[in-house]
VEXDREN-2710 file (C-alpha; in Angstrom, 1 decimal):
% VEXDREN-2710
k/r/px/py/pz
1/MET/80.3/-44.4/16.3
2/SER/80.6/-42.1/19.4
3/ALA/83.5/-42.7/21.7
4/LEU/81.2/-42.3/24.7
5/GLN/80.1/-45.3/26.7
6/THR/76.6/-46.4/25.8
7/PHE/74.4/-47.6/28.6
8/ASP/71.3/-49.7/28.2
9/ALA/69.5/-47.2/30.4
10/ILE/70.3/-43.8/32.0
11/VAL/68.2/-42.8/35.0
12/VAL/68.2/-39.1/35.7
13/GLY/67.3/-38.6/39.4
14/GLY/68.1/-40.8/42.4
15/GLY/65.0/-40.4/44.5
16/PRO/62.6/-43.3/45.3
17/SER/61.4/-43.5/41.7
18/GLY/64.7/-43.3/39.9
19/ALA/66.6/-45.5/42.4
20/THR/63.9/-48.2/42.2
21/ALA/64.0/-48.2/38.3
22/ALA/67.8/-48.4/38.4
23/THR/67.8/-51.2/40.9
24/ASP/65.3/-53.3/39.0
25/LEU/67.1/-52.8/35.7
26/ALA/70.5/-53.5/37.1
27/ARG/69.2/-56.7/38.8
28/ALA/67.9/-57.8/35.4
29/GLY/71.4/-57.5/34.0
30/ARG/71.1/-54.2/32.3
31/ASN/74.0/-51.7/32.1
32/VAL/72.6/-48.7/34.0
33/LEU/73.8/-45.2/34.8
34/LEU/72.1/-43.5/37.8
35/LEU/72.7/-39.7/37.8
36/ASP/71.7/-37.7/40.9
37/ARG/72.6/-34.3/42.1
38/ALA/74.4/-33.8/45.4
39/GLY/72.7/-32.4/48.5
40/ARG/69.1/-33.0/47.5
41/ILE/66.6/-33.7/50.2
42/LYS/62.9/-33.4/49.3
43/PRO/60.5/-31.8/51.8
44/CYS/58.4/-34.8/52.8
45/GLY/56.4/-36.2/55.7
46/GLY/58.3/-39.4/55.2
47/ALA/55.3/-41.9/55.5
48/ILE/55.6/-45.3/53.8
49/PRO/52.6/-47.7/54.1
50/PRO/53.0/-51.5/54.7
51/ARG/52.4/-52.1/51.0
52/ALA/55.6/-50.1/50.2
53/ILE/57.6/-52.0/52.8
54/ARG/56.4/-55.3/51.3
55/ASP/56.7/-54.5/47.6
56/PHE/60.1/-52.8/47.8
57/ALA/61.8/-54.8/50.6
58/ILE/62.3/-51.8/52.9
59/PRO/64.3/-53.0/56.0
60/ASP/63.2/-52.2/59.5
61/SER/66.4/-50.4/60.1
62/LEU/65.3/-47.5/57.9
63/LEU/62.1/-46.9/59.9
64/VAL/62.8/-44.1/62.3
65/ALA/59.3/-44.3/63.8
66/ARG/56.1/-46.3/63.6
67/VAL/52.9/-44.3/63.5
68/ARG/49.8/-46.0/65.0
69/SER/47.2/-43.3/64.7
70/ALA/46.4/-40.0/63.0
71/ARG/44.8/-36.9/64.5
72/MET/42.7/-34.6/62.4
73/VAL/42.5/-31.0/63.6
74/SER/39.6/-28.9/62.3
75/PRO/39.4/-25.1/61.8
76/LYS/37.6/-24.8/65.2
77/SER/40.4/-27.0/66.7
78/LYS/38.2/-30.0/67.1
79/LYS/40.5/-33.1/67.3
80/VAL/39.5/-36.4/65.9
81/ASP/41.9/-39.4/66.4
82/MET/42.0/-42.2/63.9
83/PRO/43.8/-45.2/65.4
84/ILE/45.3/-47.9/63.1
85/GLU/44.0/-51.3/64.1
86/ASN/46.7/-54.1/64.0
87/GLY/49.3/-52.2/62.1
88/PHE/51.4/-49.1/61.6
89/VAL/52.7/-46.6/59.1
90/GLY/56.5/-46.5/58.8
91/MET/58.3/-43.2/58.9
92/VAL/61.6/-42.6/57.2
93/ASP/64.1/-39.7/57.1
94/ARG/64.4/-38.9/53.4
95/ALA/68.1/-38.0/53.6
96/GLU/68.9/-41.5/54.9
97/PHE/66.2/-43.3/53.0
98/ASP/67.0/-42.0/49.5
99/GLU/70.7/-42.6/49.9
100/TRP/70.1/-46.2/51.0
101/LEU/68.0/-46.7/47.8
102/ARG/70.8/-45.3/45.7
103/GLU/73.3/-47.5/47.4
104/ARG/71.1/-50.5/46.8
105/ALA/71.0/-49.7/43.1
106/ALA/74.8/-49.5/43.0
107/ALA/75.1/-52.7/45.0
108/ASN/73.0/-54.4/42.2
109/GLY/75.3/-53.1/39.5
110/ALA/74.2/-49.6/38.6
111/THR/76.9/-47.0/38.0
112/ARG/76.3/-44.1/40.3
113/VAL/77.3/-40.6/39.1
114/THR/76.9/-37.3/41.0
115/GLY/76.0/-34.3/38.9
116/ASN/73.3/-31.9/37.6
117/PHE/71.4/-32.8/34.5
118/GLU/72.0/-30.0/31.9
119/ARG/70.4/-31.0/28.6
120/PHE/69.3/-33.8/26.3
121/GLU/71.1/-34.2/23.0
122/ARG/71.5/-36.9/20.3
123/ASP/74.6/-38.3/18.6
124/PRO/74.6/-38.4/14.8
125/ASP/73.5/-42.0/15.0
126/GLY/70.3/-40.9/16.9
127/VAL/71.2/-42.3/20.3
128/ALA/70.2/-40.2/23.3
129/VAL/73.0/-38.3/25.0
130/ILE/72.7/-36.9/28.5
131/VAL/74.8/-33.8/29.3
132/TYR/75.5/-33.1/33.0
133/ASN/77.7/-30.9/35.1
134/LYS/80.0/-32.7/37.6
135/PRO/80.6/-31.4/41.1
136/ASP/83.8/-29.8/40.0
137/GLY/81.9/-27.7/37.3
138/THR/83.1/-29.6/34.3
139/GLU/80.7/-31.0/31.7
140/ALA/80.3/-34.7/31.0
141/ARG/78.2/-36.8/28.7
142/ALA/76.8/-40.3/28.6
143/ARG/74.8/-42.2/25.9
144/GLY/71.8/-44.3/26.6
145/LYS/69.5/-46.5/24.6
146/VAL/66.7/-45.4/26.9
147/VAL/66.4/-42.6/29.4
148/ILE/64.2/-42.5/32.5
149/GLY/63.4/-39.0/33.7
150/ALA/63.0/-39.2/37.4
151/ASP/64.3/-35.8/38.3
152/GLY/61.4/-34.6/40.3
153/ALA/58.7/-31.9/39.9
154/LYS/59.5/-29.4/37.2
155/SER/61.7/-32.1/35.6
156/GLN/64.1/-30.8/33.1
157/VAL/64.1/-34.1/31.3
158/ALA/60.3/-33.8/30.9
159/ARG/60.5/-30.2/29.8
160/GLN/63.1/-31.0/27.1
161/CYS/61.6/-34.3/25.9
162/VAL/57.9/-34.8/26.7
163/PRO/55.0/-32.7/25.4
164/GLY/52.7/-31.1/28.0
165/SER/55.2/-30.8/30.8
166/ASP/55.0/-27.0/30.8
167/HIS/51.3/-27.1/31.7
168/VAL/51.6/-29.0/35.0
169/ARG/50.1/-27.3/38.1
170/TYR/51.8/-27.6/41.5
171/VAL/51.3/-27.3/45.2
172/PHE/54.3/-25.8/46.9
173/ALA/55.4/-27.5/50.1
174/TYR/57.6/-26.3/52.9
175/HIS/58.6/-28.0/56.1
176/GLU/61.0/-27.5/59.0
177/ILE/62.7/-30.5/60.6
178/VAL/62.8/-29.9/64.4
179/ARG/64.1/-31.8/67.4
180/SER/61.3/-33.9/68.8
181/PRO/60.2/-33.2/72.3
182/ARG/60.0/-36.1/74.7
183/HIS/57.0/-38.4/74.1
184/GLY/54.0/-37.1/76.1
185/THR/55.3/-33.5/76.3
186/GLY/52.2/-31.4/75.9
187/GLU/50.1/-33.1/73.3
188/PHE/53.1/-34.5/71.3
189/ASP/52.8/-38.2/70.6
190/SER/55.8/-39.8/68.9
191/ALA/53.5/-42.5/67.4
192/ARG/50.8/-40.2/65.9
193/CYS/50.7/-38.0/62.8
194/ASP/48.8/-34.8/63.2
195/VAL/47.0/-33.2/60.1
196/TRP/45.8/-29.6/60.5
197/TYR/42.8/-28.6/58.3
198/GLN/42.8/-24.9/59.0
199/GLY/42.6/-22.0/56.5
200/GLN/45.4/-20.0/58.2
201/ILE/47.7/-23.1/58.0
202/SER/46.8/-23.8/54.4
203/PRO/43.9/-22.3/52.4
204/ASP/43.7/-25.2/50.0
205/PHE/45.8/-28.1/51.4
206/TYR/46.8/-28.9/55.0
207/GLY/49.5/-28.7/57.6
208/TRP/51.3/-31.6/59.2
209/VAL/53.2/-32.7/62.2
210/PHE/54.9/-36.0/61.4
211/PRO/57.2/-37.6/64.0
212/HIS/60.5/-39.1/62.8
213/GLY/62.0/-40.4/66.0
214/ASP/64.6/-37.9/67.2
215/THR/63.2/-35.3/64.8
216/THR/59.7/-34.2/63.6
217/SER/58.6/-32.7/60.2
218/VAL/56.3/-29.7/60.6
219/GLY/55.1/-28.5/57.2
220/SER/52.4/-27.0/55.0
221/GLY/51.5/-26.8/51.4
222/SER/49.5/-24.5/49.1
223/ALA/49.0/-23.6/45.5
224/LYS/47.8/-20.1/46.3
225/LYS/50.1/-17.5/45.1
226/GLY/51.3/-15.0/47.8
227/PHE/50.5/-17.4/50.7
228/SER/53.4/-17.5/53.1
229/LEU/54.3/-21.1/53.9
230/ARG/57.1/-20.0/56.3
231/LYS/54.6/-18.0/58.4
232/SER/52.1/-20.9/58.1
233/VAL/54.7/-23.3/59.6
234/THR/55.7/-20.8/62.3
235/ASP/52.0/-20.6/63.3
236/LEU/51.6/-24.4/63.1
237/ARG/54.7/-24.9/65.3
238/ALA/53.2/-22.5/67.9
239/ALA/49.8/-24.2/67.8
240/ALA/51.4/-27.7/68.1
241/GLY/53.6/-26.7/71.0
242/LEU/56.8/-27.0/69.0
243/ALA/57.8/-23.3/68.7
244/GLY/60.7/-23.7/71.1
245/GLN/62.2/-26.9/69.5
246/GLU/65.5/-26.6/67.7
247/THR/65.3/-26.3/63.9
248/VAL/67.5/-28.9/62.2
249/ARG/66.9/-27.9/58.6
250/ARG/64.4/-26.2/56.3
251/GLU/63.3/-27.4/52.9
252/GLY/60.8/-26.4/50.2
253/ALA/59.8/-27.8/46.8
254/PRO/56.9/-28.0/44.3
255/ILE/54.6/-31.0/44.3
256/PRO/52.6/-31.8/41.2
257/LEU/48.8/-31.9/41.5
258/ARG/48.0/-34.7/39.0
259/PRO/49.7/-37.2/36.7
260/MET/50.8/-35.9/33.4
261/LYS/48.8/-37.1/30.4
262/GLN/51.9/-38.3/28.6
263/TRP/55.0/-39.9/30.2
264/ASP/57.1/-40.7/27.1
265/ASN/58.5/-39.1/24.0
266/LYS/57.4/-42.0/21.8
267/ARG/61.1/-42.7/21.1
268/ASP/63.4/-43.4/24.0
269/VAL/62.4/-41.4/27.1
270/VAL/59.9/-42.3/29.8
271/LEU/59.1/-40.4/33.1
272/ALA/58.7/-41.6/36.6
273/GLY/57.8/-40.3/40.1
274/ASP/57.2/-36.5/40.6
275/ALA/58.5/-35.9/37.0
276/ALA/55.4/-37.8/35.8
277/GLY/53.1/-36.2/38.4
278/VAL/52.4/-39.2/40.6
279/VAL/51.6/-37.6/43.9
280/ALA/48.3/-38.4/45.4
281/PRO/45.8/-35.5/45.6
282/ALA/44.4/-34.6/49.0
283/SER/47.0/-36.5/50.9
284/GLY/50.2/-35.4/49.0
285/GLU/51.5/-38.9/49.5
286/GLY/54.3/-39.6/47.1
287/ILE/56.9/-42.2/48.2
288/TYR/54.9/-45.4/47.5
289/TYR/53.5/-44.0/44.2
290/ALA/57.0/-42.8/43.2
291/MET/58.5/-46.3/43.7
292/ALA/55.6/-48.0/42.0
293/GLY/55.9/-45.6/39.0
294/GLY/59.7/-46.2/39.0
295/ARG/59.2/-49.9/38.8
296/LEU/56.7/-49.6/36.0
297/ALA/59.0/-47.2/34.1
298/GLY/61.9/-49.7/34.5
299/GLU/59.7/-52.5/33.2
300/ALA/58.6/-50.4/30.3
301/ALA/62.2/-49.5/29.5
302/ALA/63.2/-53.2/29.7
303/ALA/60.4/-54.1/27.3
304/PHE/61.6/-51.4/24.9
305/LEU/65.2/-52.6/25.1
306/ASP/64.0/-56.2/24.4
307/THR/61.7/-55.4/21.5
308/GLY/62.7/-52.0/20.1
309/ASP/58.9/-51.2/20.1
310/VAL/58.5/-47.6/21.3
311/LYS/54.9/-48.4/22.2
312/ALA/56.3/-50.3/25.2
313/LEU/57.2/-47.0/26.9
314/ALA/53.6/-45.9/27.1
315/THR/52.8/-49.0/29.2
316/ALA/54.3/-47.3/32.3
317/ARG/51.5/-44.7/32.5
318/ARG/48.8/-47.0/31.3
319/ARG/49.5/-49.6/34.0
320/PHE/49.9/-47.0/36.7
321/MET/46.6/-45.4/35.9
322/LYS/44.9/-48.8/35.7
323/ALA/46.1/-49.6/39.2
324/HIS/45.8/-46.1/40.9
325/GLY/43.9/-43.8/38.6
326/ARG/40.5/-44.3/40.3
327/VAL/42.0/-43.5/43.7
328/PHE/43.7/-40.4/42.3
329/TRP/40.4/-39.2/40.8
330/ILE/38.5/-39.8/44.1
331/LEU/41.2/-38.0/46.1
332/GLY/41.2/-35.1/43.6
333/MET/37.5/-34.7/44.1
334/MET/37.9/-34.8/47.8
335/GLN/40.6/-32.1/47.7
336/TRP/38.5/-29.9/45.4
337/PHE/35.4/-30.1/47.5
338/TRP/36.4/-30.6/51.2
339/TYR/39.5/-28.3/51.2
340/SER/37.7/-25.3/49.6
341/SER/36.6/-23.6/52.8
342/ASP/36.9/-23.8/56.6
343/LYS/33.2/-24.6/56.8
344/ARG/33.7/-27.7/54.6
345/ARG/36.9/-28.6/56.4
346/GLU/35.0/-28.6/59.7
347/LYS/32.5/-31.1/58.2
348/PHE/35.3/-33.2/56.7
349/VAL/37.0/-33.6/60.1
350/LYS/33.6/-34.5/61.6
351/LEU/33.2/-37.2/59.1
352/CYS/36.5/-38.6/60.2
353/GLU/34.9/-39.6/63.5
354/ASP/32.9/-42.3/61.7
355/PRO/34.3/-45.9/62.4
356/ASP/33.4/-47.0/58.8
357/ILE/35.3/-44.2/57.3
358/GLN/38.3/-44.7/59.6
359/ARG/38.5/-48.4/58.8
360/LEU/38.1/-48.1/55.1
361/THR/40.5/-45.2/54.9
362/TRP/43.2/-47.1/56.7
363/ASP/42.6/-50.3/54.7
364/SER/42.8/-48.4/51.4
365/TYR/45.9/-46.4/52.5
366/MET/47.8/-49.3/53.9
367/ASN/47.2/-51.7/51.0
368/LYS/47.0/-49.1/48.1
369/GLU/43.7/-50.4/46.7
370/LEU/40.1/-49.6/47.1
371/VAL/38.4/-51.9/49.7
372/ARG/35.5/-53.8/48.3
373/ARG/35.0/-56.5/50.9
374/ASP/32.4/-54.6/52.9
375/PRO/29.9/-53.1/50.5
376/MET/27.5/-52.0/53.2
377/ALA/30.2/-49.9/54.8
378/HIS/30.5/-48.0/51.5
379/VAL/26.7/-47.5/51.4
380/ARG/26.7/-46.2/54.9
381/ILE/29.5/-43.8/54.1
382/PHE/27.7/-42.6/51.0
383/PHE/24.6/-41.6/53.0
384/LYS/26.6/-40.0/55.7
385/ASP/28.5/-38.0/53.1
386/MET/25.2/-36.9/51.5
387/ALA/23.9/-35.8/54.9
388/HIS/26.9/-33.5/55.4
389/LEU/26.8/-32.2/51.8
390/LEU/23.1/-31.3/52.1
391/GLY/23.4/-29.9/55.5
392/PHE/21.3/-32.5/57.4
393/ALA/24.2/-33.4/59.7
394/SER/25.6/-31.0/62.2
395/ALA/29.3/-30.0/62.1
END
C-alpha cells in the first residue's frame, strides 16, 4: 500500500467548474483535494445570468456591475439596443470570483493545494496518482479514487487520460482590462454590454466591451490563424472611445468550440468545464455552463465512489447534453451561418431589433432553457429569419 494520502476525489483546476465540483463533494462529506495553479486569470467577459446566481448561491457582494441591456454593433456601425425587462445580468471580476469559489470549497472541507499539474500515474495497486509541481519547484504526489479534470482548455488531464482530446478545435480569446470611464462619458454605459459584429474586429466571432464597475473588459476572439487579436482590441478600444483609458492587465487563452464527445476514461477520470469543451457557441459564454458541468461531474464522481460502477462517470456528459445540447446545437448553427460574412452579420444585427427575438433571447439566456410558453413568437421569428435568409427583408 502506498504511503501517500488517498483522497476520495482529486480535482485538478480551481476555476468555476473545479471549485464547484470540489465544494459539492466536500459538502457531501468526501475527502477532496483541490489543486490549482497560482496566478491564473482567464480572459472572460465575466457575465453570470440569474440562473447561475440562483443555482450556485452567488452573493451580491461578488457582482461588480449589473447589466440591464446589450448593444449590438453591425459592420456598418448600426447600433441595436436590447434592454432586459425586469432583470439584469450580473458581472464578476474573475480574479475575485474564482478565488471566492476556491475559498468556499476550502470552507466546506476541501484541501486546497497550489501547484501545476504535471502528469497522471498509477500506483501498483491501480489507484490514480496526480503528480504536480509546487510553487517552490519541488514535485509532489497525491492519490485519488476518482479524478476530476477541470484544468481548462487544452487540459493536460484530458490529453493524458481521455481519448479524443487532441482533436478539439478552439477560438482564441484576448482581452484588455481597462479603467472604466465615468458613466455617460461618450457612449459608455456602465450598465450595458456592447457586442461588435465587425469583420475587422473578428472575422468569425465578435468583439466585446463589458463593464465591470471600476474596470471594463475589452476583448475579441477568433479561430482564424494569423488574425491579430491585439490589433483587433486596439481597434475596438478606439472605436468604443476607450483608447485613452489606463490598461490594468492583458490576458489571452483558447476557448473550445464544442463539447468533447467523451468526458471520462471509463475507469476513474471525468472532465468538467473548458476541459470538457462546455463553452456556448456563438456567445462564448462559459461561467454558468462550467459550474453546471462541474456539479454534474461531482455528482457522477460521487455515484462512482458509492457504487464502483465506472458507467456512472459517463452520466456527467449525458445529463449535460440532455439539458443543454439542443441550445449548443442551435448556437453552433447561428455562429456558422451568421458570423460567416459582414453581409450576414449586418442582417443578424437587423434581426436583433425584433421585439420577439429580444424577449425570447433574454428569457432563454437568463434561465438557461429554451422558451416554449409563446409558440407564436417562435413562428413569427421563423418567418422573419426566412425572409432575411432569402433576401426578402432589407438589411
